[in-house]
N, C-alpha and C positions, 0 to 999 in steps of 0.2 A: 504495499500500499505506498501510496507517494502523495503524501503530503502539501499541496499546493497553494497552501493559504488563499487570500482573497485574490490571486491574479494566476496565470496558466489555466492548458486546456478544461482542468474541471470547470473551476470558472466561469468563463466561457458559458459551459451548460447550465450553472448557475444562475444566470444575468437574469434568465427570463421568470424565475419562481422569485427571486428576490426584487423584480420588477411588480410583478404578479401582489406581493406583500405590500409593496411598499415600503419595503425596507431597502437594507446595507445588508450586502453580502461579507460576512466576517472570518468565512473559512471555510473551505472547499477540499475535499479528498475524493483521489481513486480508492476505489474498493472493491468488494463484492455482497451480490445477494445475501450470500449466507452472514458476514460480519454486519449488514445492517439488519438483518433478522433477528441478531443477537443483543441486539443496542437495548431494546426494551422487553419486557414478559408483554406479551398480547392475551392474558389471558382471556376466552371466550370470543377470541378475537380471529377469524381466520388467519391463516397463514400468507403472508406475502408474497406474491407470484409463486402461486404453487407449481407451475408448471417448466417453472426455472432451476438450473442446479445451483447449488451453494458456491460456486465458482465463476456463476456468469456476472460481467463485471458493473460495476454500479457506480453513482458516483454520490457522494454525500456534503450536504450545501448547510451549511449555519445562517444565518438569517435573523439580524436584527430589525425587529418592526413589531408594531403596537397589534396584538393578535387578538381580538376581544374574545372574552369567556363566555358561554353559554351559561345557561341558568336565569332563572326568576329574580335575584337577587342582582343589582349591579357591584362589580368587582372590580378590580384592575386589570386590565388586557395583562395577556404574558407580554414579555419582550424578546422571548427569543422563538425559532422555530427549526426545525432538524427537517430536510427536505431530503429524500432519497429520489435521482433520477435512475430509470430502466428502462433501455429502449426507447430512449426520448419521451416519456411520459414522467411526470412527477407524483410525487406521492407525500404526503406530509408525515413523517415519523413521531413527532413528538414537538406539543408547544410547551413552552413553561418561563420560568425567568434564567436570565444570564448566573445570577449568582449559584443556580442549582444546574445548568445546562452549561459546564465547561467545550469550550471547543477544542476537541481531542481526537486525533484518530481509531477508527474502528479496528 
């Protein structure tokens, strides 16, 4: 896995999701589907990309943006999203706060 930081080939792929969230790309990594799957337990959620092997290429993007929370009561928005890109399609993996989601290679 190669850390590309906010610049480089992985960052080029992450630019579109960063714009989509109205945020700033703060980290990007070339990785694999298996590494992305292992980032967060997904109890009760179907496996991501079930037809792809664990060694299939993926890109992981860390985006700082204001991400609204759902729920009946107003709450401060999240300020970081982690998005994976596989075969050109992006998928949010998690959202949370910068102090709880450090930028690190999978």
